[in-house]
N, CA, C and O atoms as a GROMACS GRO file, in nm:
protein
  516
    1MET      N    1   1.465  -0.591  -1.150
    1MET     CA    2   1.518  -0.548  -1.299
    1MET      C    3   1.654  -0.602  -1.355
    1MET      O    4   1.673  -0.632  -1.473
    2ILE      N    5   1.727  -0.610  -1.275
    2ILE     CA    6   1.891  -0.708  -1.299
    2ILE      C    7   1.848  -0.813  -1.328
    2ILE      O    8   1.916  -0.863  -1.418
    3ARG      N    9   1.776  -0.868  -1.302
    3ARG     CA   10   1.751  -1.042  -1.349
    3ARG      C   11   1.716  -1.046  -1.506
    3ARG      O   12   1.783  -1.087  -1.601
    4ARG      N   13   1.597  -0.994  -1.499
    4ARG     CA   14   1.554  -0.975  -1.603
    4ARG      C   15   1.624  -0.946  -1.757
    4ARG      O   16   1.617  -1.008  -1.863
    5ARG      N   17   1.701  -0.811  -1.713
    5ARG     CA   18   1.774  -0.799  -1.826
    5ARG      C   19   1.910  -0.914  -1.852
    5ARG      O   20   1.965  -0.916  -1.962
    6LEU      N   21   1.953  -1.000  -1.749
    6LEU     CA   22   2.050  -1.058  -1.735
    6LEU      C   23   1.976  -1.182  -1.816
    6LEU      O   24   2.060  -1.198  -1.904
    7ILE      N   25   1.910  -1.245  -1.833
    7ILE     CA   26   1.783  -1.348  -1.883
    7ILE      C   27   1.782  -1.320  -2.038
    7ILE      O   28   1.816  -1.399  -2.126
    8PHE      N   29   1.724  -1.160  -2.054
    8PHE     CA   30   1.734  -1.139  -2.175
    8PHE      C   31   1.838  -1.131  -2.244
    8PHE      O   32   1.833  -1.142  -2.367
    9LEU      N   33   1.964  -1.108  -2.169
    9LEU     CA   34   2.131  -1.135  -2.233
    9LEU      C   35   2.126  -1.265  -2.294
    9LEU      O   36   2.136  -1.276  -2.416
   10SER      N   37   2.111  -1.372  -2.214
   10SER     CA   38   2.123  -1.481  -2.202
   10SER      C   39   2.064  -1.545  -2.316
   10SER      O   40   2.116  -1.619  -2.399
   11LEU      N   41   1.946  -1.504  -2.304
   11LEU     CA   42   1.813  -1.554  -2.475
   11LEU      C   43   1.940  -1.489  -2.572
   11LEU      O   44   2.037  -1.550  -2.617
   12LEU      N   45   1.915  -1.382  -2.584
   12LEU     CA   46   1.983  -1.295  -2.697
   12LEU      C   47   2.093  -1.339  -2.727
   12LEU      O   48   2.112  -1.324  -2.848
   13SER      N   49   2.225  -1.412  -2.647
   13SER     CA   50   2.350  -1.471  -2.712
   13SER      C   51   2.334  -1.611  -2.785
   13SER      O   52   2.380  -1.657  -2.889
   14SER      N   53   2.234  -1.668  -2.669
   14SER     CA   54   2.222  -1.821  -2.691
   14SER      C   55   2.144  -1.778  -2.883
   14SER      O   56   2.198  -1.843  -2.972
   15LEU      N   57   2.044  -1.691  -2.924
   15LEU     CA   58   1.994  -1.685  -3.012
   15LEU      C   59   2.115  -1.650  -3.122
   15LEU      O   60   2.110  -1.700  -3.234
   16LEU      N   61   2.186  -1.590  -3.096
   16LEU     CA   62   2.320  -1.538  -3.189
   16LEU      C   63   2.409  -1.615  -3.204
   16LEU      O   64   2.485  -1.592  -3.298
   17LEU      N   65   2.436  -1.745  -3.112
   17LEU     CA   66   2.521  -1.847  -3.127
   17LEU      C   67   2.457  -1.912  -3.224
   17LEU      O   68   2.507  -1.941  -3.333
   18ASN      N   69   2.297  -1.950  -3.172
   18ASN     CA   70   2.224  -2.070  -3.294
   18ASN      C   71   2.297  -2.015  -3.434
   18ASN      O   72   2.395  -2.066  -3.488
   19ALA      N   73   2.223  -1.895  -3.477
   19ALA     CA   74   2.216  -1.813  -3.580
   19ALA      C   75   2.372  -1.818  -3.656
   19ALA      O   76   2.380  -1.789  -3.776
   20CYS      N   77   2.470  -1.849  -3.590
   20CYS     CA   78   2.612  -1.850  -3.632
   20CYS      C   79   2.638  -1.977  -3.638
   20CYS      O   80   2.758  -1.986  -3.661
   21GLY      N   81   2.577  -2.118  -3.627
   21GLY     CA   82   2.619  -2.236  -3.647
   21GLY      C   83   2.708  -2.255  -3.515
   21GLY      O   84   2.817  -2.311  -3.532
   22GLY      N   85   2.673  -2.213  -3.376
   22GLY     CA   86   2.802  -2.252  -3.305
   22GLY      C   87   2.774  -2.388  -3.249
   22GLY      O   88   2.736  -2.470  -3.332
   23THR      N   89   2.786  -2.431  -3.122
   23THR     CA   90   2.773  -2.577  -3.044
   23THR      C   91   2.728  -2.568  -2.965
   23THR      O   92   2.727  -2.470  -2.890
   24ASN      N   93   2.672  -2.671  -2.952
   24ASN     CA   94   2.556  -2.704  -2.828
   24ASN      C   95   2.640  -2.714  -2.696
   24ASN      O   96   2.751  -2.761  -2.673
   25ALA      N   97   2.500  -2.622  -2.581
   25ALA     CA   98   2.564  -2.628  -2.474
   25ALA      C   99   2.520  -2.755  -2.353
   25ALA      O  100   2.413  -2.817  -2.362
   26LEU      N  101   2.596  -2.774  -2.270
   26LEU     CA  102   2.514  -2.884  -2.196
   26LEU      C  103   2.530  -2.854  -2.053
   26LEU      O  104   2.644  -2.845  -2.009
   27ASP      N  105   2.409  -2.835  -1.961
   27ASP     CA  106   2.414  -2.838  -1.822
   27ASP      C  107   2.312  -2.894  -1.743
   27ASP      O  108   2.189  -2.884  -1.740
   28ILE      N  109   2.408  -2.964  -1.673
   28ILE     CA  110   2.340  -3.078  -1.586
   28ILE      C  111   2.301  -3.020  -1.467
   28ILE      O  112   2.359  -2.913  -1.448
   29ARG      N  113   2.221  -3.055  -1.378
   29ARG     CA  114   2.175  -3.019  -1.227
   29ARG      C  115   2.104  -3.153  -1.182
   29ARG      O  116   2.013  -3.216  -1.236
   30PHE      N  117   2.196  -3.182  -1.030
   30PHE     CA  118   2.170  -3.296  -0.999
   30PHE      C  119   2.067  -3.248  -0.831
   30PHE      O  120   2.095  -3.146  -0.768
   31GLY      N  121   1.999  -3.306  -0.805
   31GLY     CA  122   1.902  -3.275  -0.717
   31GLY      C  123   1.971  -3.362  -0.579
   31GLY      O  124   2.039  -3.464  -0.596
   32LYS      N  125   1.947  -3.314  -0.466
   32LYS     CA  126   1.934  -3.390  -0.344
   32LYS      C  127   1.937  -3.572  -0.355
   32LYS      O  128   1.879  -3.614  -0.455
   33GLY      N  129   1.986  -3.657  -0.281
   33GLY     CA  130   1.952  -3.769  -0.293
   33GLY      C  131   2.038  -3.861  -0.434
   33GLY      O  132   2.063  -3.982  -0.436
   34VAL      N  133   2.072  -3.749  -0.552
   34VAL     CA  134   2.126  -3.810  -0.686
   34VAL      C  135   2.282  -3.844  -0.657
   34VAL      O  136   2.337  -3.753  -0.596
   35ASN      N  137   2.339  -3.922  -0.678
   35ASN     CA  138   2.475  -3.942  -0.725
   35ASN      C  139   2.540  -3.947  -0.844
   35ASN      O  140   2.562  -4.050  -0.908
   36LYS      N  141   2.578  -3.806  -0.882
   36LYS     CA  142   2.600  -3.763  -1.014
   36LYS      C  143   2.723  -3.871  -1.082
   36LYS      O  144   2.751  -3.881  -1.202
   37SER      N  145   2.777  -3.936  -0.984
   37SER     CA  146   2.869  -4.069  -1.092
   37SER      C  147   2.819  -4.175  -1.102
   37SER      O  148   2.889  -4.274  -1.122
   38ASP      N  149   2.655  -4.184  -1.088
   38ASP     CA  150   2.562  -4.271  -1.136
   38ASP      C  151   2.508  -4.233  -1.267
   38ASP      O  152   2.450  -4.327  -1.323
   39VAL      N  153   2.510  -4.120  -1.334
   39VAL     CA  154   2.427  -4.097  -1.440
   39VAL      C  155   2.453  -4.098  -1.546
   39VAL      O  156   2.499  -3.991  -1.586
   40LYS      N  157   2.444  -4.180  -1.622
   40LYS     CA  158   2.481  -4.186  -1.781
   40LYS      C  159   2.372  -4.135  -1.903
   40LYS      O  160   2.260  -4.183  -1.922
   41ILE      N  161   2.433  -4.030  -1.976
   41ILE     CA  162   2.351  -3.992  -2.081
   41ILE      C  163   2.407  -4.004  -2.224
   41ILE      O  164   2.519  -3.961  -2.250
   42LYS      N  165   2.351  -4.047  -2.291
   42LYS     CA  166   2.354  -4.112  -2.496
   42LYS      C  167   2.296  -3.941  -2.511
   42LYS      O  168   2.275  -3.842  -2.440
   43MET      N  169   2.288  -3.992  -2.670
   43MET     CA  170   2.157  -3.978  -2.775
   43MET      C  171   2.226  -4.023  -2.882
   43MET      O  172   2.344  -4.054  -2.894
   44GLU      N  173   2.119  -4.024  -2.972
   44GLU     CA  174   2.137  -4.052  -3.134
   44GLU      C  175   2.031  -4.021  -3.182
   44GLU      O  176   1.914  -4.032  -3.148
   45VAL      N  177   2.112  -3.958  -3.312
   45VAL     CA  178   1.988  -3.914  -3.421
   45VAL      C  179   1.980  -4.006  -3.520
   45VAL      O  180   2.056  -4.042  -3.609
   46LEU      N  181   1.853  -4.043  -3.479
   46LEU     CA  182   1.813  -4.103  -3.575
   46LEU      C  183   1.794  -4.131  -3.732
   46LEU      O  184   1.696  -4.074  -3.779
   47GLY      N  185   1.859  -4.195  -3.808
   47GLY     CA  186   1.844  -4.190  -3.920
   47GLY      C  187   1.972  -4.164  -4.005
   47GLY      O  188   1.989  -4.196  -4.122
   48ASP      N  189   2.080  -4.084  -3.903
   48ASP     CA  190   2.187  -4.039  -3.989
   48ASP      C  191   2.334  -4.170  -3.898
   48ASP      O  192   2.404  -4.158  -3.798
   49ALA      N  193   2.319  -4.281  -4.004
   49ALA     CA  194   2.435  -4.322  -4.006
   49ALA      C  195   2.582  -4.256  -3.953
   49ALA      O  196   2.652  -4.320  -3.874
   50GLU      N  197   2.611  -4.157  -3.991
   50GLU     CA  198   2.726  -4.077  -3.991
   50GLU      C  199   2.723  -4.022  -3.837
   50GLU      O  200   2.834  -3.978  -3.810
   51ILE      N  201   2.625  -4.009  -3.714
   51ILE     CA  202   2.619  -3.984  -3.633
   51ILE      C  203   2.538  -4.135  -3.526
   51ILE      O  204   2.425  -4.157  -3.482
   52PRO      N  205   2.663  -4.204  -3.521
   52PRO     CA  206   2.590  -4.309  -3.436
   52PRO      C  207   2.534  -4.286  -3.244
   52PRO      O  208   2.478  -4.179  -3.221
   53LEU      N  209   2.545  -4.362  -3.150
   53LEU     CA  210   2.503  -4.399  -3.040
   53LEU      C  211   2.593  -4.276  -2.981
   53LEU      O  212   2.709  -4.309  -3.006
   54THR      N  213   2.594  -4.146  -2.913
   54THR     CA  214   2.691  -4.103  -2.865
   54THR      C  215   2.672  -4.096  -2.738
   54THR      O  216   2.559  -4.066  -2.699
   55GLN      N  217   2.773  -4.122  -2.648
   55GLN     CA  218   2.793  -4.088  -2.517
   55GLN      C  219   2.838  -3.953  -2.477
   55GLN      O  220   2.942  -3.900  -2.517
   56ILE      N  221   2.753  -3.900  -2.397
   56ILE     CA  222   2.772  -3.736  -2.376
   56ILE      C  223   2.815  -3.701  -2.236
   56ILE      O  224   2.885  -3.607  -2.200
   57TYR      N  225   2.750  -3.812  -2.151
   57TYR     CA  226   2.767  -3.771  -1.954
   57TYR      C  227   2.817  -3.893  -1.940
   57TYR      O  228   2.756  -3.975  -2.009
   58THR      N  229   2.916  -3.942  -1.870
   58THR     CA  230   2.954  -4.081  -1.832
   58THR      C  231   2.982  -4.029  -1.668
   58THR      O  232   3.093  -4.063  -1.627
   59GLY      N  233   2.920  -3.971  -1.594
   59GLY     CA  234   2.905  -3.961  -1.425
   59GLY      C  235   3.030  -3.849  -1.384
   59GLY      O  236   3.048  -3.806  -1.270
   60GLU      N  237   3.103  -3.818  -1.495
   60GLU     CA  238   3.216  -3.744  -1.451
   60GLU      C  239   3.270  -3.625  -1.556
   60GLU      O  240   3.316  -3.512  -1.543
   61LYS      N  241   3.230  -3.734  -1.696
   61LYS     CA  242   3.318  -3.656  -1.779
   61LYS      C  243   3.187  -3.578  -1.931
   61LYS      O  244   3.133  -3.650  -2.014
   62GLU      N  245   3.177  -3.485  -1.926
   62GLU     CA  246   3.068  -3.404  -2.049
   62GLU      C  247   3.149  -3.430  -2.134
   62GLU      O  248   3.269  -3.416  -2.112
   63PHE      N  249   3.100  -3.476  -2.252
   63PHE     CA  250   3.112  -3.498  -2.397
   63PHE      C  251   3.098  -3.407  -2.506
   63PHE      O  252   3.026  -3.322  -2.453
   64LYS      N  253   3.119  -3.365  -2.630
   64LYS     CA  254   3.024  -3.303  -2.678
   64LYS      C  255   2.956  -3.350  -2.741
   64LYS      O  256   2.978  -3.461  -2.790
   65ILE      N  257   2.818  -3.260  -2.768
   65ILE     CA  258   2.690  -3.301  -2.823
   65ILE      C  259   2.670  -3.244  -2.997
   65ILE      O  260   2.656  -3.133  -3.049
   66PRO      N  261   2.679  -3.397  -3.054
   66PRO     CA  262   2.649  -3.373  -3.197
   66PRO      C  263   2.551  -3.288  -3.242
   66PRO      O  264   2.460  -3.264  -3.163
   67ASN      N  265   2.548  -3.228  -3.368
   67ASN     CA  266   2.464  -3.122  -3.431
   67ASN      C  267   2.394  -3.247  -3.567
   67ASN      O  268   2.427  -3.273  -3.682
   68GLY      N  269   2.313  -3.283  -3.499
   68GLY     CA  270   2.200  -3.315  -3.620
   68GLY      C  271   2.100  -3.334  -3.632
   68GLY      O  272   2.047  -3.380  -3.531
   69TYR      N  273   2.000  -3.310  -3.765
   69TYR     CA  274   1.847  -3.252  -3.744
   69TYR      C  275   1.786  -3.424  -3.763
   69TYR      O  276   1.830  -3.536  -3.786
   70GLY      N  277   1.667  -3.360  -3.737
   70GLY     CA  278   1.593  -3.456  -3.731
   70GLY      C  279   1.564  -3.521  -3.590
   70GLY      O  280   1.563  -3.451  -3.489
   71GLU      N  281   1.537  -3.677  -3.588
   71GLU     CA  282   1.488  -3.712  -3.427
   71GLU      C  283   1.616  -3.736  -3.389
   71GLU      O  284   1.693  -3.799  -3.462
   72ASN      N  285   1.663  -3.668  -3.227
   72ASN     CA  286   1.746  -3.657  -3.180
   72ASN      C  287   1.657  -3.758  -3.040
   72ASN      O  288   1.555  -3.727  -2.978
   73GLU      N  289   1.751  -3.893  -3.028
   73GLU     CA  290   1.669  -3.907  -2.893
   73GLU      C  291   1.807  -3.924  -2.807
   73GLU      O  292   1.923  -3.927  -2.846
   74TRP      N  293   1.754  -3.935  -2.681
   74TRP     CA  294   1.782  -3.879  -2.536
   74TRP      C  295   1.777  -4.018  -2.462
   74TRP      O  296   1.664  -4.064  -2.442
   75TYR      N  297   1.893  -4.092  -2.417
   75TYR     CA  298   1.860  -4.176  -2.340
   75TYR      C  299   1.907  -4.170  -2.196
   75TYR      O  300   2.008  -4.102  -2.211
   76PHE      N  301   1.899  -4.202  -2.041
   76PHE     CA  302   1.946  -4.141  -1.973
   76PHE      C  303   1.952  -4.279  -1.858
   76PHE      O  304   1.849  -4.346  -1.864
   77THR      N  305   2.029  -4.316  -1.784
   77THR     CA  306   2.060  -4.444  -1.722
   77THR      C  307   2.111  -4.341  -1.588
   77THR      O  308   2.165  -4.230  -1.584
   78TYR      N  309   2.066  -4.433  -1.484
   78TYR     CA  310   2.082  -4.395  -1.329
   78TYR      C  311   2.077  -4.519  -1.273
   78TYR      O  312   1.975  -4.587  -1.264
   79LYS      N  313   2.268  -4.573  -1.207
   79LYS     CA  314   2.324  -4.660  -1.135
   79LYS      C  315   2.268  -4.804  -1.210
   79LYS      O  316   2.213  -4.905  -1.167
   80ASP      N  317   2.313  -4.760  -1.344
   80ASP     CA  318   2.270  -4.864  -1.429
   80ASP      C  319   2.173  -4.965  -1.430
   80ASP      O  320   2.210  -5.082  -1.446
   81SER      N  321   2.029  -4.932  -1.410
   81SER     CA  322   1.941  -5.009  -1.386
   81SER      C  323   1.786  -4.899  -1.390
   81SER      O  324   1.673  -4.944  -1.413
   82LEU      N  325   1.810  -4.781  -1.368
   82LEU     CA  326   1.714  -4.720  -1.381
   82LEU      C  327   1.722  -4.629  -1.532
   82LEU      O  328   1.821  -4.558  -1.550
   83LYS      N  329   1.567  -4.639  -1.682
   83LYS     CA  330   1.637  -4.594  -1.752
   83LYS      C  331   1.536  -4.503  -1.796
   83LYS      O  332   1.427  -4.526  -1.744
   84GLY      N  333   1.538  -4.394  -1.888
   84GLY     CA  334   1.451  -4.306  -1.931
   84GLY      C  335   1.463  -4.269  -2.089
   84GLY      O  336   1.580  -4.282  -2.126
   85TYR      N  337   1.405  -4.241  -2.159
   85TYR     CA  338   1.456  -4.160  -2.297
   85TYR      C  339   1.323  -4.087  -2.327
   85TYR      O  340   1.211  -4.103  -2.279
   86PHE      N  341   1.377  -3.988  -2.439
   86PHE     CA  342   1.251  -3.892  -2.489
   86PHE      C  343   1.333  -3.870  -2.612
   86PHE      O  344   1.446  -3.919  -2.612
   87ARG      N  345   1.295  -3.805  -2.712
   87ARG     CA  346   1.324  -3.746  -2.829
   87ARG      C  347   1.295  -3.624  -2.909
   87ARG      O  348   1.178  -3.585  -2.913
   88HIS      N  349   1.382  -3.564  -2.968
   88HIS     CA  350   1.425  -3.448  -2.981
   88HIS      C  351   1.374  -3.369  -3.091
   88HIS      O  352   1.470  -3.291  -3.094
   89PHE      N  353   1.311  -3.335  -3.168
   89PHE     CA  354   1.307  -3.285  -3.355
   89PHE      C  355   1.358  -3.183  -3.326
   89PHE      O  356   1.310  -3.095  -3.254
   90LYS      N  357   1.493  -3.183  -3.397
   90LYS     CA  358   1.553  -3.064  -3.492
   90LYS      C  359   1.508  -3.042  -3.638
   90LYS      O  360   1.481  -3.121  -3.729
   91THR      N  361   1.509  -2.930  -3.631
   91THR     CA  362   1.455  -2.908  -3.784
   91THR      C  363   1.571  -2.848  -3.907
   91THR      O  364   1.538  -2.819  -4.022
   92ASN      N  365   1.743  -2.834  -3.838
   92ASN     CA  366   1.812  -2.786  -3.912
   92ASN      C  367   1.957  -2.860  -3.829
   92ASN      O  368   1.982  -2.828  -3.713
   93ALA      N  369   2.009  -2.919  -3.875
   93ALA     CA  370   2.167  -2.953  -3.808
   93ALA      C  371   2.248  -2.841  -3.772
   93ALA      O  372   2.327  -2.858  -3.679
   94ASN      N  373   2.242  -2.692  -3.847
   94ASN     CA  374   2.315  -2.595  -3.797
   94ASN      C  375   2.213  -2.526  -3.664
   94ASN      O  376   2.285  -2.438  -3.617
   95ASN      N  377   2.134  -2.527  -3.616
   95ASN     CA  378   2.046  -2.520  -3.486
   95ASN      C  379   2.112  -2.543  -3.399
   95ASN      O  380   2.105  -2.662  -3.372
   96THR      N  381   2.196  -2.474  -3.318
   96THR     CA  382   2.270  -2.539  -3.200
   96THR      C  383   2.148  -2.523  -3.064
   96THR      O  384   2.039  -2.464  -3.069
   97HIS      N  385   2.195  -2.579  -2.976
   97HIS     CA  386   2.092  -2.552  -2.827
   97HIS      C  387   2.165  -2.574  -2.697
   97HIS      O  388   2.269  -2.639  -2.684
   98THR      N  389   2.092  -2.505  -2.590
   98THR     CA  390   2.137  -2.514  -2.483
   98THR      C  391   2.081  -2.658  -2.406
   98THR      O  392   1.964  -2.652  -2.370
   99TYR      N  393   2.130  -2.745  -2.387
   99TYR     CA  394   2.061  -2.862  -2.336
   99TYR      C  395   2.040  -2.858  -2.128
   99TYR      O  396   2.131  -2.879  -2.049
  100ARG      N  397   1.946  -2.838  -2.105
  100ARG     CA  398   1.989  -2.824  -1.913
  100ARG      C  399   1.872  -2.956  -1.879
  100ARG      O  400   1.756  -2.983  -1.910
  101PHE      N  401   1.952  -3.001  -1.820
  101PHE     CA  402   1.880  -3.137  -1.769
  101PHE      C  403   1.912  -3.144  -1.619
  101PHE      O  404   2.020  -3.138  -1.561
  102SER      N  405   1.811  -3.157  -1.583
  102SER     CA  406   1.766  -3.163  -1.383
  102SER      C  407   1.740  -3.286  -1.353
  102SER      O  408   1.630  -3.329  -1.389
  103ILE      N  409   1.836  -3.381  -1.278
  103ILE     CA  410   1.813  -3.511  -1.252
  103ILE      C  411   1.774  -3.494  -1.033
  103ILE      O  412   1.837  -3.453  -0.935
  104ARG      N  413   1.675  -3.537  -1.051
  104ARG     CA  414   1.622  -3.535  -0.932
  104ARG      C  415   1.519  -3.674  -0.862
  104ARG      O  416   1.463  -3.758  -0.933
  105LYS      N  417   1.515  -3.671  -0.753
  105LYS     CA  418   1.448  -3.775  -0.705
  105LYS      C  419   1.314  -3.723  -0.600
  105LYS      O  420   1.310  -3.663  -0.492
  106ALA      N  421   1.208  -3.780  -0.695
  106ALA     CA  422   1.081  -3.781  -0.599
  106ALA      C  423   0.990  -3.859  -0.515
  106ALA      O  424   0.912  -3.938  -0.569
  107ASN      N  425   0.992  -3.847  -0.398
  107ASN     CA  426   0.894  -4.023  -0.358
  107ASN      C  427   0.932  -4.111  -0.393
  107ASN      O  428   0.854  -4.195  -0.438
  108ASN      N  429   1.075  -4.135  -0.390
  108ASN     CA  430   1.116  -4.279  -0.421
  108ASN      C  431   1.152  -4.347  -0.585
  108ASN      O  432   1.173  -4.462  -0.624
  109HIS      N  433   1.145  -4.191  -0.664
  109HIS     CA  434   1.138  -4.225  -0.809
  109HIS      C  435   1.232  -4.128  -0.852
  109HIS      O  436   1.272  -4.050  -0.766
  110TYR      N  437   1.278  -4.115  -0.975
  110TYR     CA  438   1.400  -4.046  -1.000
  110TYR      C  439   1.306  -3.994  -1.095
  110TYR      O  440   1.200  -4.051  -1.122
  111TYR      N  441   1.360  -3.845  -1.164
  111TYR     CA  442   1.316  -3.797  -1.304
  111TYR      C  443   1.419  -3.757  -1.358
  111TYR      O  444   1.519  -3.753  -1.287
  112VAL      N  445   1.430  -3.711  -1.514
  112VAL     CA  446   1.527  -3.592  -1.536
  112VAL      C  447   1.453  -3.509  -1.622
  112VAL      O  448   1.401  -3.550  -1.726
  113ASP      N  449   1.445  -3.378  -1.574
  113ASP     CA  450   1.328  -3.291  -1.655
  113ASP      C  451   1.438  -3.189  -1.716
  113ASP      O  452   1.520  -3.115  -1.660
  114ALA      N  453   1.409  -3.216  -1.852
  114ALA     CA  454   1.488  -3.108  -1.991
  114ALA      C  455   1.413  -2.994  -2.032
  114ALA      O  456   1.293  -2.986  -2.059
  115ASP      N  457   1.488  -2.919  -2.031
  115ASP     CA  458   1.502  -2.772  -2.083
  115ASP      C  459   1.553  -2.714  -2.174
  115ASP      O  460   1.613  -2.609  -2.153
  116ILE      N  461   1.541  -2.774  -2.315
  116ILE     CA  462   1.603  -2.740  -2.418
  116ILE      C  463   1.588  -2.636  -2.492
  116ILE      O  464   1.486  -2.619  -2.558
  117ILE      N  465   1.721  -2.525  -2.492
  117ILE     CA  466   1.673  -2.370  -2.521
  117ILE      C  467   1.740  -2.348  -2.645
  117ILE      O  468   1.860  -2.369  -2.662
  118GLY      N  469   1.642  -2.295  -2.751
  118GLY     CA  470   1.706  -2.318  -2.904
  118GLY      C  471   1.597  -2.301  -2.975
  118GLY      O  472   1.484  -2.300  -2.927
  119VAL      N  473   1.628  -2.283  -3.108
  119VAL     CA  474   1.500  -2.306  -3.206
  119VAL      C  475   1.445  -2.360  -3.196
  119VAL      O  476   1.334  -2.307  -3.207
  120ASN      N  477   1.436  -2.511  -3.169
  120ASN     CA  478   1.366  -2.604  -3.130
  120ASN      C  479   1.354  -2.628  -2.954
  120ASN      O  480   1.404  -2.725  -2.899
  121ASP      N  481   1.284  -2.530  -2.889
  121ASP     CA  482   1.274  -2.532  -2.780
  121ASP      C  483   1.198  -2.668  -2.741
  121ASP      O  484   1.109  -2.705  -2.818
  122LEU      N  485   1.224  -2.737  -2.640
  122LEU     CA  486   1.144  -2.828  -2.525
  122LEU      C  487   1.164  -2.851  -2.396
  122LEU      O  488   1.271  -2.848  -2.335
  123LYS      N  489   1.002  -2.886  -2.339
  123LYS     CA  490   1.047  -2.884  -2.158
  123LYS      C  491   0.978  -3.044  -2.175
  123LYS      O  492   0.899  -3.069  -2.266
  124LYS      N  493   1.005  -3.112  -2.109
  124LYS     CA  494   1.023  -3.215  -2.072
  124LYS      C  495   1.068  -3.293  -1.959
  124LYS      O  496   1.182  -3.304  -1.913
  125SER      N  497   0.921  -3.363  -1.908
  125SER     CA  498   0.989  -3.448  -1.773
  125SER      C  499   0.970  -3.627  -1.815
  125SER      O  500   0.873  -3.689  -1.858
  126VAL      N  501   1.074  -3.659  -1.788
  126VAL     CA  502   1.067  -3.802  -1.796
  126VAL      C  503   1.091  -3.921  -1.644
  126VAL      O  504   1.185  -3.919  -1.565
  127GLN      N  505   1.000  -3.994  -1.643
  127GLN     CA  506   1.068  -4.045  -1.550
  127GLN      C  507   1.162  -4.193  -1.551
  127GLN      O  508   1.116  -4.279  -1.626
  128LEU      N  509   1.267  -4.224  -1.487
  128LEU     CA  510   1.335  -4.306  -1.513
  128LEU      C  511   1.287  -4.443  -1.444
  128LEU      O  512   1.253  -4.438  -1.326
  129LYS      N  513   1.283  -4.549  -1.504
  129LYS     CA  514   1.222  -4.677  -1.443
  129LYS      C  515   1.276  -4.761  -1.460
  129LYS      O  516   1.237  -4.870  -1.416
   0.00000   0.00000   0.00000
């Protein structure tokens, strides 16, 4: 029961922040066998020259996630050789989201599991190749 209340309060506060034009949040989790210093994350808002390709995570440091609407491309690199990407469509630049990325290793392959929480929810799993 307490867990349900905490989840409800977390979702409610996320929705309230989204309605007030808050900032995006980033939560990165690393599975067993994944070295966080080998992970790089970038994002780009396609069609918006004011928001160029932006570094979001460099292996140790997190940077602010820009608010851009339309097609947001997310790029993931592991050990400078394994790469993957996906597209997240945002309907409004004022919509903020919580971006949860779990980077894991399974059967000698690396994956990014994305759980984006906000007005434009998205769940996606991408293999890094």
